[in-house]
C-alpha positions in Angstrom: 74.4 46.1 -23.7 73.6 42.9 -25.8 75.8 40.8 -23.3 74.2 42.5 -20.3 70.6 41.5 -21.5 71.8 38.0 -22.0 73.2 37.9 -18.4 70.0 39.2 -17.1 67.8 36.8 -18.9 70.0 33.7 -17.8 69.9 35.0 -14.2 66.1 35.3 -14.5 65.8 31.8 -15.8 68.2 30.4 -13.1 66.1 32.1 -10.3 62.8 30.7 -11.8 64.1 27.2 -12.0 65.4 27.3 -8.4 62.1 28.8 -7.3 60.2 25.8 -9.0 62.6 23.5 -7.5 61.7 24.9 -4.0 57.9 24.6 -4.8 58.3 20.9 -6.1 60.2 20.2 -2.7 57.4 21.8 -0.7 54.8 20.1 -2.6 56.4 16.8 -1.8 57.0 17.8 1.8 53.4 18.9 2.1 52.3 15.4 0.6 54.5 13.7 3.0 53.0 15.7 6.0 49.5 14.8 4.8 50.3 11.0 4.8 52.2 10.9 8.2 49.8 13.5 9.8 46.8 11.5 9.2 48.5 8.4 10.3 49.4 9.8 13.6 46.1 11.5 14.0 44.4 8.2 13.5 46.5 6.1 15.6 46.7 8.5 18.5 43.1 9.3 18.5 42.3 5.4 18.2 44.4 4.4 21.2 43.2 7.2 23.2 39.6 6.3 22.5 40.3 2.8 23.6 41.8 3.9 26.8 38.5 5.5 27.6 36.7 2.2 26.8 35.2 3.5 23.3 34.0 0.6 21.2 36.0 -0.4 18.0 33.0 0.3 16.0 32.5 3.8 17.0 36.2 4.3 16.4 36.1 2.9 13.0 32.9 5.0 12.1 34.5 8.1 13.3 38.2 8.5 13.9 39.4 6.3 11.2 37.0 7.2 8.6 37.6 10.8 9.5 41.3 10.4 9.4 41.5 8.8 6.1 39.6 11.7 4.5 41.3 14.5 6.6 43.9 15.2 3.9 41.1 15.8 1.4 39.1 18.0 3.8 42.1 20.3 4.8 43.4 20.6 1.3 39.9 21.5 -0.3 39.2 24.0 2.6 42.7 25.7 2.1 42.2 25.8 -1.7 38.7 27.1 -1.4 39.8 29.9 1.1 42.6 30.8 -1.2 40.5 31.2 -4.2 41.4 28.0 -5.9 37.9 26.5 -6.2 39.2 24.3 -9.1 41.8 22.8 -7.0 39.3 22.2 -4.4 36.8 20.4 -6.2 39.0 18.9 -8.4 40.9 17.2 -5.5 37.6 15.5 -4.4 36.6 14.3 -8.0 40.2 13.1 -8.8 40.6 11.3 -5.4 37.4 9.4 -5.9 38.5 8.3 -9.1 41.9 7.5 -8.0 40.7 5.4 -4.9 38.9 3.0 -7.4 41.0 3.2 -10.4 44.4 3.2 -8.8 44.1 2.3 -5.2 41.7 -0.7 -5.6 43.3 -1.8 -9.0 46.9 -2.0 -7.5 45.5 -3.7 -4.5 43.6 -6.3 -6.9 47.0 -6.7 -8.9 48.7 -7.2 -5.6 46.2 -10.1 -4.4 43.1 -11.1 -6.1 40.0 -10.5 -3.7 37.2 -12.5 -2.7 34.0 -10.6 -2.5 31.3 -10.9 0.3 28.5 -9.0 -1.4 26.2 -9.0 1.7 28.8 -6.8 3.6 29.7 -4.2 0.9 26.3 -4.1 -1.5 24.6 -1.3 0.6 27.7 0.7 0.8 28.2 0.5 -2.8 24.8 1.7 -3.8 25.1 4.5 -1.3 28.6 5.5 -2.7 26.9 5.6 -6.3 24.0 7.6 -4.9 26.0 10.2 -3.3 28.3 10.5 -6.1 25.4 11.1 -8.3 23.8 13.6 -5.9 27.2 15.4 -5.7 27.2 15.9 -9.3 23.7 17.0 -9.4 24.3 19.7 -6.8 27.2 21.1 -8.9 25.1 21.3 -12.0 24.0 24.8 -11.2 27.6 25.9 -11.2 28.0 26.2 -7.4 28.3 24.4 -4.1 26.2 26.6 -1.7 25.7 26.2 2.0 22.3 24.5 1.4 24.1 22.0 -0.7 26.8 21.5 1.9 24.1 20.9 4.7 22.3 18.4 2.5 25.6 16.4 1.9 26.5 16.6 5.7 22.9 15.2 6.5 23.5 12.4 4.1 26.7 11.6 5.9 24.9 11.7 9.4 22.3 9.1 7.7 25.0 6.9 6.7 26.7 6.7 10.0 23.4 6.1 11.8 22.7 3.2 9.2 26.2 1.7 9.8 26.0 2.0 13.6 22.6 0.2 13.9 23.1 -2.5 10.9 25.2 -5.4 12.4 26.2 -6.4 8.9 28.6 -3.4 8.9 30.3 -3.9 12.0 33.7 -4.3 10.4 37.3 -4.1 11.4 38.2 -0.3 10.4 39.7 -0.1 13.8 42.5 -2.6 13.6 44.2 -4.3 16.6 47.0 -2.4 18.0 50.6 -3.9 19.0 51.1 -5.6 22.1 52.3 -2.5 24.0 49.8 0.3 24.4 51.0 3.9 24.8 49.7 6.1 27.6 47.1 8.9 27.1 49.5 11.6 27.3 51.6 10.1 24.4 48.5 9.4 22.3 47.2 13.0 23.1 50.6 14.3 21.8 50.3 12.2 18.8 46.7 13.7 17.9 48.1 17.3 18.4 51.3 16.6 16.4 49.3 14.7 13.8 46.8 17.7 13.3 49.6 20.2 13.2 51.4 18.2 10.5 48.3 17.6 8.5 47.4 21.4 8.6 50.9 22.3 7.6 51.1 19.8 4.8 47.8 21.0 3.4 49.1 24.5 3.4 52.2 23.5 1.6 50.3 21.4 -0.9 47.9 24.2 -2.0 50.5 27.0 -2.1 53.1 25.0 -3.9 50.3 23.4 -6.4 49.0 27.0 -7.1 52.5 28.2 -7.8 53.3 25.2 -10.0 50.1 25.5 -12.0 50.9 29.2 -12.6 54.6 28.6 -13.6 53.6 25.6 -16.2 50.5 27.5 -17.5 48.3 24.5 -16.2 44.8 25.0 -14.5 44.3 24.7 -10.9 41.7 22.2 -11.7 44.1 19.7 -13.5 46.5 19.9 -10.7 43.9 19.1 -8.1 42.4 16.3 -10.2 45.8 14.6 -10.5 49.0 15.5 -8.4 46.9 16.9 -5.4 44.4 14.1 -5.6 47.0 11.4 -5.8 48.9 12.7 -2.7 45.6 12.9 -0.8 44.8 9.3 -1.6 48.1 7.9 -0.1 46.4 6.9 3.1 44.0 4.9 1.4 46.5 3.5 -0.9 48.7 2.2 2.0 45.9 1.0 3.9 44.2 -0.9 1.1 47.6 -2.5 -0.1 48.3 -3.7 3.4 44.8 -5.1 3.7 45.1 -6.9 0.4 48.6 -8.3 1.4 46.9 -9.7 4.4 44.1 -11.0 2.3 41.4 -8.8 4.0 39.4 -8.0 1.0 36.5 -6.6 2.9 38.9 -3.9 4.5 40.6 -3.1 1.1 37.2 -2.5 -0.7 35.4 -1.0 2.3 38.3 1.4 2.8 37.8 2.7 -0.9 34.0 2.8 -0.6 33.9 4.6 2.7 36.6 7.0 1.8 34.7 8.0 -1.4 31.4 8.5 0.6 33.1 10.6 3.1 34.9 12.8 0.3 31.5 13.6 -1.2 29.5 14.1 1.8 31.8 15.2 4.6 34.6 17.0 2.5 32.4 18.9 0.0 29.6 19.3 2.6 32.1 21.1 4.9 33.7 23.2 2.2 30.2 24.2 0.9 29.0 25.2 4.4 32.4 27.0 5.4 33.2 28.4 2.1 30.7 28.0 -0.7 32.7 27.8 -4.2 31.9 27.9 -7.9 32.1 24.9 -10.0 33.9 25.0 -13.4 31.4 24.0 -16.3 34.2 22.0 -18.0 34.1 19.5 -15.4 30.7 18.3 -16.5 32.2 17.1 -19.9 34.4 14.3 -18.5 35.6 14.3 -14.9 32.0 14.2 -13.3 30.8 11.6 -15.7 33.9 9.5 -15.3 33.7 9.4 -11.7 30.1 8.1 -11.9 31.0 5.7 -14.6 33.9 4.1 -12.6 31.7 4.1 -9.5 28.9 2.0 -11.3 31.4 -0.2 -12.8 32.6 -1.5 -9.3 29.0 -2.0 -8.3 28.7 -3.9 -11.3 31.8 -5.9 -11.0 31.0 -6.8 -7.5 27.5 -7.9 -8.3 28.8 -10.1 -11.3 31.9 -11.7 -9.7 32.7 -13.5 -6.4 36.3 -13.0 -7.1 38.1 -9.9 -8.4 41.2 -11.1 -10.5 44.2 -9.6 -11.5 42.7 -8.8 -14.9 40.0 -6.6 -13.1 42.9 -4.8 -11.5 44.9 -4.2 -14.7 41.5 -2.8 -16.3 41.4 -0.3 -13.3 44.8 0.8 -13.6 44.2 1.3 -17.4 41.3 3.5 -16.5 43.5 5.5 -14.3 46.0 6.1 -17.1 43.0 6.8 -19.5 41.7 9.3 -16.9 45.1 11.1 -16.6 45.5 11.4 -20.5 41.9 12.7 -21.0 42.0 15.3 -18.0 45.1 16.7 -19.4 43.6 17.1 -22.8 40.2 18.5 -21.4 41.3 20.6 -18.4 45.1 20.6 -18.5 45.5 23.9 -20.2 
């Protein structure tokens, strides 16, 4: 009898390990899908728009900006609909912190960045302002449909400002290769990218919830860290590539624009479609840290004409500090 019990326990442990291995595989597969899905969506839609003579500015303001935030949007929507509100909102807070601390930090470490304040100053103020408003709207414990409408309204105002302000006509829509694929191929790329994005987001949410349950870790911490890192992969790839080409305006603008879209478009859409509750524990560290690191970037850009590797090291250090304190505050 004792031997049978031991065999049953061993079998249960083996089954559990196998199940977790599958969930980890699905998480990695989902994150990979988010990355490549957003790439295919952006490239296909950009080329398709060019074939119909849509201006690069409009492409940058809409297709590229939406595409880089599509992983956060779909993951947060799926998480909210699945009842994992902590994962949904944690993904946005975590992504905004990781975009500055890790994405920008790694980009500066790769290549020090020359700052053109006149091109980015207004966007930095807008990023800090929308981050503050995002926090304020969450202080009553919910993101309601009214809150979502306010955030989407701010995004519309931001897009109108960028469209009519000549200083912000940037290179978000980068030059394509010498050969241009036809509308049919580009349309197929858009469809495949969208399907891969949705499938990847589904895998990420389901596997993240399963892992959180197995390891007795909160959904919020998973959203703040692993999922947030995964959904920030498009920004990381784009900023590292821009830094390598010494296009500092694109590298910084990518991070700032993504943070604005995350707070306004993603949380706005989630609040409008599926209102969710906000954990009170996030107000102790994660929200204040998001504001602090946003203000630090604003201060750094105003005080320096060159972001040096020491600044990049500082931001990567902030990232490690964020992970450690988040684990202590919300991990269990």
